[in-house]
PASEBA-1860 file (N, C-alpha, C; in nm, 3 decimals):
! residues 123
1> MIKLDEDA> 2.633/-0.032/-0.091/2.626/0.049/0.028/2.719/0.168/0.018 ~ 2.832/0.148/-0.045/2.929/0.256/-0.057/2.872/0.368/-0.144 ~ 2.805/0.331/-0.252/2.747/0.431/-0.341/2.635/0.508/-0.272 ~ 2.559/0.440/-0.187/2.446/0.504/-0.120/2.493/0.609/-0.019 ~ 2.582/0.573/0.071/2.633/0.667/0.172/2.761/0.612/0.232 ~ 2.873/0.648/0.172/3.003/0.597/0.215/3.035/0.641/0.358 ~ 3.000/0.763/0.393/3.029/0.813/0.528/2.955/0.733/0.635 ~ 2.830/0.701/0.609/2.753/0.622/0.705/2.814/0.483/0.722
9> LICDLAET> 2.856/0.423/0.611/2.918/0.291/0.618/3.050/0.297/0.694 ~ 3.130/0.399/0.669/3.258/0.415/0.741/3.232/0.428/0.891 ~ 3.135/0.510/0.928/3.102/0.528/1.071/3.056/0.397/1.134 ~ 2.972/0.324/1.063/2.920/0.197/1.116/3.032/0.094/1.132 ~ 3.119/0.084/1.033/3.230/-0.011/1.042/3.325/0.027/1.155 ~ 3.350/0.156/1.172/3.439/0.201/1.280/3.375/0.175/1.416 ~ 3.246/0.203/1.428/3.177/0.186/1.556/3.164/0.039/1.594 ~ 3.132/-0.044/1.498/3.105/-0.185/1.527/3.231/-0.270/1.532
17> YQIYDYRQ> 3.319/-0.252/1.434/3.435/-0.341/1.420/3.570/-0.272/1.440 ~ 3.569/-0.143/1.467/3.692/-0.063/1.478/3.774/-0.069/1.349 ~ 3.706/-0.071/1.236/3.770/-0.065/1.104/3.765/0.082/1.061 ~ 3.880/0.148/1.058/3.884/0.290/1.029/3.918/0.319/0.883 ~ 3.977/0.224/0.813/4.004/0.240/0.670/3.966/0.109/0.602 ~ 3.843/0.105/0.553/3.792/-0.020/0.495/3.865/-0.058/0.366 ~ 3.933/0.036/0.304/4.002/0.008/0.178/4.124/-0.084/0.197 ~ 4.169/-0.099/0.320/4.284/-0.187/0.348/4.243/-0.335/0.346
25> LSPLKIAV> 4.114/-0.362/0.355/4.065/-0.500/0.356/4.009/-0.538/0.220 ~ 3.993/-0.666/0.199/3.939/-0.713/0.072/3.789/-0.678/0.063 ~ 3.741/-0.659/-0.059/3.598/-0.628/-0.076/3.507/-0.736/-0.017 ~ 3.549/-0.862/-0.024/3.467/-0.970/0.032/3.454/-0.956/0.184 ~ 3.564/-0.923/0.251/3.558/-0.904/0.398/3.471/-0.786/0.434 ~ 3.482/-0.678/0.361/3.399/-0.561/0.388/3.252/-0.595/0.365 ~ 3.224/-0.673/0.261/3.085/-0.714/0.236/3.032/-0.798/0.351 ~ 3.113/-0.890/0.402/3.071/-0.974/0.516/3.047/-0.888/0.639
33> FSVGLREE> 3.139/-0.795/0.666/3.122/-0.707/0.782/2.998/-0.619/0.765 ~ 2.973/-0.572/0.645/2.858/-0.485/0.619/2.727/-0.557/0.641 ~ 2.720/-0.681/0.597/2.598/-0.760/0.617/2.575/-0.786/0.765 ~ 2.682/-0.795/0.841/2.670/-0.823/0.984/2.636/-0.703/1.071 ~ 2.623/-0.586/1.011/2.587/-0.468/1.090/2.446/-0.483/1.145 ~ 2.423/-0.424/1.261/2.291/-0.433/1.324/2.188/-0.356/1.243 ~ 2.062/-0.386/1.262/1.954/-0.324/1.185/1.943/-0.173/1.211 ~ 1.989/-0.127/1.328/1.982/0.015/1.361/2.105/0.091/1.315
41> SRIKMKIN> 2.193/0.026/1.238/2.312/0.097/1.190/2.269/0.204/1.089 ~ 2.351/0.305/1.076/2.318/0.418/0.990/2.288/0.374/0.847 ~ 2.375/0.289/0.793/2.361/0.251/0.653/2.238/0.164/0.629 ~ 2.210/0.072/0.720/2.093/-0.014/0.702/1.963/0.065/0.718 ~ 1.963/0.161/0.808/1.845/0.245/0.821/1.824/0.329/0.695 ~ 1.933/0.375/0.636/1.921/0.452/0.513/1.871/0.365/0.398 ~ 1.920/0.242/0.389/1.876/0.149/0.285/1.726/0.122/0.299 ~ 1.679/0.108/0.423/1.538/0.077/0.448/1.449/0.200/0.453
49> GQSVSMET> 1.507/0.318/0.434/1.428/0.441/0.434/1.375/0.480/0.571 ~ 1.442/0.438/0.677/1.400/0.469/0.812/1.474/0.592/0.863 ~ 1.403/0.678/0.934/1.470/0.793/0.995/1.500/0.768/1.142 ~ 1.425/0.675/1.203/1.447/0.640/1.343/1.442/0.488/1.357 ~ 1.493/0.437/1.466/1.497/0.292/1.487/1.358/0.236/1.516 ~ 1.345/0.107/1.497/1.219/0.040/1.523/1.181/0.051/1.670 ~ 1.280/0.042/1.757/1.254/0.054/1.902/1.194/0.191/1.934 ~ 1.248/0.296/1.874/1.196/0.430/1.895/1.054/0.442/1.843
57> LLLAGISD> 1.027/0.384/1.726/0.891/0.387/1.672/0.793/0.313/1.761 ~ 0.834/0.198/1.814/0.746/0.123/1.904/0.717/0.203/2.031 ~ 0.820/0.264/2.088/0.799/0.346/2.208/0.710/0.466/2.179 ~ 0.728/0.528/2.063/0.642/0.641/2.025/0.498/0.594/2.006 ~ 0.480/0.476/1.948/0.345/0.421/1.931/0.278/0.395/2.064 ~ 0.354/0.339/2.158/0.300/0.315/2.293/0.261/0.448/2.358 ~ 0.346/0.547/2.345/0.318/0.678/2.402/0.193/0.740/2.337 ~ 0.180/0.726/2.205/0.062/0.778/2.135/-0.066/0.714/2.187
65> RLSTLVWF> -0.063/0.582/2.203/-0.183/0.511/2.250/-0.219/0.553/2.392 ~ -0.117/0.564/2.476/-0.141/0.603/2.615/-0.198/0.744/2.624 ~ -0.139/0.837/2.547/-0.189/0.974/2.552/-0.331/0.983/2.496 ~ -0.364/0.899/2.397/-0.500/0.896/2.343/-0.598/0.841/2.448 ~ -0.558/0.736/2.519/-0.644/0.682/2.624/-0.670/0.785/2.734 ~ -0.567/0.857/2.773/-0.583/0.961/2.875/-0.671/1.073/2.821 ~ -0.649/1.110/2.695/-0.727/1.216/2.633/-0.875/1.180/2.628 ~ -0.906/1.052/2.602/-1.046/1.009/2.599/-1.118/1.038/2.730
73> QTEDGQKG> -1.044/1.039/2.838/-1.104/1.059/2.970/-1.127/1.207/3.002 ~ -1.075/1.297/2.920/-1.090/1.439/2.945/-1.217/1.492/2.880 ~ -1.251/1.615/2.915/-1.368/1.679/2.857/-1.350/1.700/2.706 ~ -1.229/1.741/2.667/-1.200/1.758/2.523/-1.213/1.626/2.449 ~ -1.168/1.519/2.511/-1.176/1.388/2.448/-1.319/1.342/2.427 ~ -1.406/1.376/2.522/-1.548/1.341/2.510/-1.613/1.414/2.394 ~ -1.562/1.536/2.366/-1.616/1.617/2.257/-1.538/1.599/2.127 ~ -1.427/1.527/2.132/-1.345/1.504/2.013/-1.261/1.625/1.974
81> KNRPPSLV> -1.224/1.708/2.072/-1.145/1.827/2.044/-1.003/1.811/2.098 ~ -0.911/1.885/2.039/-0.772/1.894/2.086/-0.705/1.758/2.107 ~ -0.717/1.671/2.009/-0.652/1.540/2.018/-0.501/1.560/2.028 ~ -0.434/1.482/2.112/-0.289/1.499/2.125/-0.217/1.463/1.994 ~ -0.109/1.535/1.964/-0.036/1.506/1.840/0.033/1.369/1.847 ~ 0.050/1.308/1.731/0.111/1.175/1.723/0.263/1.187/1.711 ~ 0.332/1.122/1.804/0.479/1.121/1.798/0.527/1.040/1.678 ~ 0.457/0.933/1.645/0.497/0.850/1.530/0.493/0.933/1.402
89> KMLTNKEE> 0.388/1.012/1.385/0.378/1.096/1.265/0.489/1.200/1.263 ~ 0.521/1.255/1.380/0.630/1.353/1.385/0.764/1.290/1.350 ~ 0.788/1.169/1.399/0.916/1.102/1.375/0.932/1.053/1.232 ~ 0.821/1.012/1.172/0.829/0.958/1.036/0.800/1.063/0.930 ~ 0.758/1.182/0.973/0.725/1.291/0.880/0.620/1.252/0.778 ~ 0.527/1.169/0.820/0.420/1.128/0.729/0.293/1.203/0.766 ~ 0.240/1.272/0.669/0.117/1.347/0.689/-0.001/1.260/0.644 ~ -0.113/1.279/0.711/-0.232/1.205/0.670/-0.282/1.262/0.538
97> KSDKDVIS> -0.332/1.174/0.455/-0.390/1.218/0.329/-0.527/1.279/0.358 ~ -0.550/1.393/0.297/-0.679/1.458/0.320/-0.780/1.410/0.217 ~ -0.905/1.433/0.248/-1.014/1.394/0.158/-1.039/1.500/0.052 ~ -0.954/1.604/0.047/-0.974/1.712/-0.049/-0.956/1.664/-0.193 ~ -0.873/1.562/-0.213/-0.847/1.514/-0.348/-0.948/1.409/-0.394 ~ -1.044/1.375/-0.308/-1.143/1.273/-0.340/-1.263/1.339/-0.404 ~ -1.303/1.287/-0.518/-1.421/1.338/-0.588/-1.522/1.225/-0.596 ~ -1.647/1.257/-0.564/-1.752/1.155/-0.575/-1.856/1.204/-0.675
105> FSSGKDFI> -1.926/1.110/-0.733/-2.025/1.140/-0.835/-2.157/1.074/-0.796 ~ -2.266/1.143/-0.828/-2.398/1.088/-0.795/-2.450/0.996/-0.905 ~ -2.390/1.006/-1.023/-2.433/0.917/-1.132/-2.317/0.894/-1.228 ~ -2.337/0.797/-1.313/-2.237/0.767/-1.415/-2.224/0.880/-1.516 ~ -2.336/0.948/-1.542/-2.334/1.060/-1.637/-2.246/1.174/-1.586 ~ -2.254/1.202/-1.456/-2.169/1.305/-1.398/-2.022/1.269/-1.413 ~ -1.990/1.144/-1.391/-1.853/1.097/-1.405/-1.803/1.117/-1.548 ~ -1.884/1.078/-1.646/-1.846/1.090/-1.787/-1.823/1.236/-1.824
113> KVRKRLLK> -1.907/1.327/-1.774/-1.890/1.469/-1.804/-1.757/1.522/-1.750 ~ -1.728/1.489/-1.627/-1.603/1.536/-1.566/-1.483/1.472/-1.635 ~ -1.495/1.346/-1.668/-1.386/1.275/-1.737/-1.355/1.340/-1.871 ~ -1.459/1.372/-1.948/-1.439/1.437/-2.078/-1.373/1.573/-2.061 ~ -1.418/1.648/-1.959/-1.360/1.780/-1.934/-1.212/1.768/-1.898 ~ -1.177/1.671/-1.817/-1.038/1.653/-1.777/-0.951/1.608/-1.893 ~ -1.006/1.521/-1.978/-0.929/1.474/-2.093/-0.904/1.584/-2.195 ~ -0.994/1.683/-2.199/-0.975/1.797/-2.290/-0.872/1.896/-2.234
121> GGE> -0.832/1.878/-2.108/-0.732/1.966/-2.049/-0.788/2.064/-1.949 ~ -0.914/2.058/-1.920/-0.974/2.147/-1.822/-0.962/2.093/-1.682 ~ -0.976/2.181/-1.587/-0.968/2.139/-1.447/-1.104/2.128/-1.393
END
């Protein structure tokens, strides 16, 4: 944890246990205290690759579903236009994968031709 983000660990230990200089304690005690940190602590969120807490994600998901339900009742929703933006996507910074990278073939021969062209270095 120290190698990953020492500042986050120091902040979490100070906030949770009022330990302001972890170097004064034994490594075993610091390890025990570190394991006991809550899941929303800075260091544990960094270890898990989370940018926001699970509670925030759940609330954003609820808000997304509610706004979609309300949108369905509007004229735009009936036509499938102007869908409300997703808070979950904004919070997690995950973009949807587009179908632009998907290639389909009508026959095996078409696939073999494209495969040979790509293996030769062509696009």
